[in-house]
C-alpha positions in Angstrom: -0.3 0.1 -0.1 1.9 3.5 -1.4 0.7 6.1 1.4 1.3 9.5 0.3 2.3 11.8 3.3 2.2 15.8 2.0 3.5 17.7 5.0 2.9 21.2 3.8 5.9 23.0 4.6 8.9 21.0 4.2 7.5 19.3 1.0 7.7 22.1 -1.4 4.4 23.9 -0.4 6.8 27.0 0.4 9.3 26.9 -1.6 9.3 30.1 -3.5 10.3 31.6 -0.1 12.8 31.1 3.2 11.4 28.3 5.2 10.3 29.6 8.1 12.6 27.7 10.8 9.5 27.2 13.5 7.3 26.0 11.1 9.3 23.2 9.5 10.7 22.7 12.6 7.5 21.4 13.7 6.5 20.0 10.6 9.0 17.8 10.6 8.5 16.8 13.7 5.1 15.2 13.3 6.0 14.3 9.9 9.1 11.8 11.1 7.0 10.4 14.0 4.2 9.6 11.1 6.2 8.3 8.9 8.1 5.6 11.4 4.6 4.7 12.5 3.7 4.1 9.1 6.7 2.0 8.8 5.5 -0.5 11.1 2.4 -1.5 9.8 2.9 -4.4 7.4 3.0 -3.8 3.3 2.5 -0.2 4.1 5.5 1.9 1.7 5.2 6.1 2.8 6.3 8.4 -0.2 6.4 12.1 0.3 7.3 15.3 -1.4 10.3 16.9 0.3 11.2 20.8 -0.2 15.0 20.3 -2.3 16.6 22.7 0.8 15.8 19.9 3.7 17.5 17.2 4.9 16.9 13.9 3.1 19.9 12.1 4.9 18.1 11.8 8.4 14.4 10.5 6.6 13.4 6.9 7.9 14.8 4.3 6.1 12.0 3.0 3.6 11.0 6.3 2.7 10.5 7.7 -0.7 11.3 11.3 -1.0 10.6 12.9 -4.1 12.5 16.2 -4.6 10.8 19.6 -5.2 12.7 22.3 -6.1 12.0 26.0 -6.2 11.1 26.0 -10.3 9.0 22.8 -9.9 5.8 22.6 -10.4 3.9 21.2 -7.5 0.2 21.2 -8.3 0.9 19.2 -11.2 3.0 16.9 -9.0 0.7 16.4 -6.3 -1.9 15.8 -9.0 -0.2 12.8 -10.3 1.0 11.9 -6.8 -2.4 11.7 -5.6 -3.7 9.6 -8.7 -1.1 7.0 -8.4 -0.8 6.2 -4.6 -3.3 4.1 -2.8 -4.1 7.2 0.2 -2.9 9.7 0.9 -2.2 11.8 4.6 -2.4 15.3 4.1 -0.6 17.4 7.3 -1.0 21.7 6.0 -2.2 24.4 8.7 -6.3 25.0 8.2 -4.6 29.1 7.1 -5.8 30.5 4.2 -8.0 27.3 3.2 -4.3 25.1 2.4 -5.5 21.8 4.3 -9.1 22.2 3.1 -8.1 22.4 -0.3 -5.5 20.0 -0.7 -8.7 17.8 1.1 -10.4 18.7 -1.6 -8.1 17.3 -4.5 -7.9 13.8 -3.0 -11.7 13.6 -3.0 -12.1 14.6 -6.8 -9.1 12.4 -6.9 -11.5 9.6 -5.5 -8.5 8.5 -3.7 -8.9 7.4 -0.1 -7.9 10.3 2.1 -6.7 9.5 5.6 -8.0 13.1 7.0 -11.2 14.3 7.8 -13.4 15.0 4.6 -13.1 19.0 3.1 -16.3 19.5 4.5 -15.2 18.9 8.2 -12.1 20.8 7.7 -13.6 24.0 6.3 -15.9 24.5 9.4 -13.3 23.3 12.0 -10.9 25.6 10.1 -12.9 28.6 11.2 -13.0 29.6 14.8 -16.4 31.1 14.5 -17.9 28.7 12.5 -16.8 25.7 15.0 -17.9 28.0 18.3 -21.3 28.0 16.8 -21.3 24.2 16.4 -20.4 23.6 19.9 -22.2 26.2 21.2 -25.9 24.8 19.3 -24.5 21.3 21.0 -24.2 22.8 24.3 -20.3 22.3 25.1 -17.8 24.5 26.9 -16.7 26.4 24.4 -14.8 30.3 24.4 -17.2 32.8 23.2 -16.2 34.2 19.5 -17.8 37.1 17.9 -16.4 38.9 14.7 -13.8 41.4 15.7 -16.2 44.9 15.1 -19.3 43.2 17.3 -20.2 44.9 20.3 -17.7 43.9 23.2 -19.0 43.8 27.1 -19.0 45.8 29.5 -16.7 43.4 31.6 -13.9 42.4 29.4 -10.9 44.5 29.8 -8.6 42.2 28.1 -9.4 39.9 25.2 -7.9 38.0 22.1 -7.9 39.0 18.6 -7.0 36.4 16.3 -7.6 35.2 12.5 -10.6 33.0 12.3 -8.6 30.3 9.8 -5.6 30.8 11.9 -3.5 27.9 13.4 -2.7 27.6 16.7 -1.2 31.0 18.4 -0.3 32.5 15.0 -1.3 35.7 14.5 -2.7 35.9 17.9 -2.7 39.3 19.5 -3.9 40.6 23.4 -5.6 43.8 23.2 -6.8 45.5 26.7 -9.5 48.1 26.3 -9.0 51.3 24.8 -5.9 50.2 23.0 -6.3 50.5 19.2 -5.7 47.1 16.9 -5.3 47.4 12.9 -6.1 43.7 11.8 -4.3 42.6 8.6 -6.4 41.2 5.9 -8.9 38.7 5.9 -11.7 37.4 8.6 -10.9 38.6 12.4 -12.6 37.0 15.5 -12.3 38.3 19.3 -12.6 36.5 22.1 -12.0 36.6 26.1 -8.9 35.8 27.2 -9.4 33.0 29.7 -7.0 32.4 32.5 -6.1 28.6 33.3 -3.9 25.7 32.1 -4.0 25.1 28.4 -4.7 21.4 28.0 -5.2 19.4 24.5 -6.9 16.4 23.6 -5.8 13.5 21.1 -8.2 11.8 19.7 -10.1 9.5 16.8 -13.0 10.5 15.4 -15.7 8.4 13.2 -19.2 8.8 12.5 -20.2 11.0 15.2 -18.1 9.2 17.7 -14.6 9.8 19.8 -12.0 8.3 20.7 -9.3 9.5 23.1 -6.0 9.0 22.6 -4.4 11.0 25.4 -4.6 14.4 27.1 -1.8 16.8 27.2 -0.5 19.7 28.8 0.4 22.5 26.6 3.4 24.9 27.6 2.1 28.1 26.1 3.8 31.1 27.0 2.4 34.6 27.3 4.9 37.2 25.3 3.1 40.3 26.5 0.9 40.9 23.2 0.4 37.4 22.0 1.6 33.5 22.7 4.2 31.2 21.5 4.2 27.4 22.3 6.8 26.0 23.4 6.0 22.3 24.0 3.2 20.0 25.2 3.7 17.4 28.0 2.3 14.0 26.0 -0.2 12.0 27.5 0.5 14.3 31.1 -3.1 13.9 32.4 -5.3 10.7 33.0 -8.7 10.3 32.8 -10.0 8.2 35.8 -13.8 10.2 35.6 -14.3 9.8 31.9 -14.8 13.8 31.7 -12.0 14.1 28.8 -13.5 11.1 26.7 -16.8 12.8 27.6 -16.2 15.8 26.1 -14.1 14.0 23.1 -17.5 12.3 22.4 -19.5 15.6 22.8 -17.1 17.4 19.6 -17.5 14.1 17.4 -21.4 14.8 18.0 -21.2 18.1 17.5 -19.5 17.8 14.6 -20.1 14.4 12.6 -17.9 14.2 10.0 -15.0 14.7 11.5 -12.3 11.6 10.7 -9.6 10.3 11.9 -7.1 12.2 14.2 -7.7 15.6 15.1 -6.8 17.5 18.4 -8.4 19.7 20.7 -7.1 23.1 22.8 -9.2 23.7 25.7 -7.8 26.3 29.1 -8.9 24.1 32.3 -10.4 27.1 33.8 -11.6 27.4 37.8 -14.6 26.3 36.4 -13.9 23.6 34.0 -12.8 23.1 30.8 -13.4 25.4 27.8 -12.5 24.1 24.1 -10.6 27.1 22.6 -10.4 25.4 18.9 -10.9 22.1 16.9 -7.4 21.6 15.0 -9.0 18.5 11.6 -5.5 17.2 11.7 -2.1 16.1 13.0 -0.8 18.5 15.6 2.4 18.5 17.4 1.3 16.4 20.4 1.6 13.6 17.8 5.3 13.6 17.7 5.5 11.8 21.3 2.2 9.9 21.0 3.5 6.2 20.3 6.1 6.7 22.7 3.8 8.2 25.5 1.1 5.5 25.1 2.4 2.7 23.5 -0.5 2.0 20.5 0.4 3.3 17.1 -1.8 6.0 16.2 -1.3 5.7 12.3 -2.1 2.0 12.5 -5.2 2.6 14.3 -6.0 5.6 11.3 -5.5 2.4 8.8 -7.4 0.5 10.9 -10.1 3.1 11.0 -10.3 2.9 7.2 -10.4 -0.5 6.7 -12.9 -1.5 9.3 -14.9 1.6 9.4 -14.9 0.7 13.8 -12.4 2.5 16.2 -10.0 1.4 18.3 -11.4 0.2 22.1 -10.1 1.8 24.7 -6.6 1.8 26.1 -6.5 0.0 29.3 -3.1 0.8 30.5 -1.9 4.3 31.9 1.5 4.8 29.4 3.9 7.5 30.4 3.8 11.6 29.9 6.6 12.0 27.0 7.3 16.5 26.3 7.9 17.6 22.9 10.1 20.6 23.3 9.6 23.4 20.5 12.0 26.3 19.9 10.8 29.5 19.6 7.3 28.1 17.5 4.8 30.4 16.9 2.2 28.4 15.5 0.2 24.9 15.2 
């Protein structure tokens, strides 16, 4: 089974511009973890597109890497590859519709997609649309409004961010009375919540969910924004099933989510509050197998083959730290 893994940042998506070091490093962490997991599955042959400025020698043995140069026609290479391979696993930011566009290309080629479908990505990519969908299902989600909507009197500080931003990307802390000049595109406003940053890694299918891990996120308040510095994968247990219940609630609210997805939350004094849904691999994936003893890529392939989620994990596992240096996204 030939599986094309297209990690957008390191796969030629930014071939006409300098590679942002933090995005390239984080993308490579996820890519290498996924490739190693896929190589453990009998009969799977991973294929990747690889920006020719990136390292090839240290890629896991058994991976076929197709170099992409600045002058190459990436769209033609991509379209040809998605028709030649048996399944496609994209890793890309939601920003600017990139992930949605890749998923839609795969769907139009009628090749199996090992990610949420394009329509589900379109909803999850919008913080406003996601918040409204979760709120309709009475889930604890951060109040989200379009930039320019009336501000509640109680809010002294708010977070202004791109509606389709990935993670901490573009988020700014704005104090009452301060001017904020947004860039292009749609922007949303959310209250600045106090609490611990947490994420959930889970598998989704047909309105159901199976929790993989609950992770602590190391998010730094930089004064006017935020930066993700790393995460402790599988750092939090779920003895009363509250995290599994929350993942199931998101699955019911967004029933087209499929495969691996991540949820970002703030654990406030009143309980967890959902910030966003990431319909793709997240940074936590890089430590998931070591932390849980489970191969999440094999689980996704099993889900593709049987349409059944795996049973709950019966062992605790161990926390694993994924460290990022100077990262500002995803």
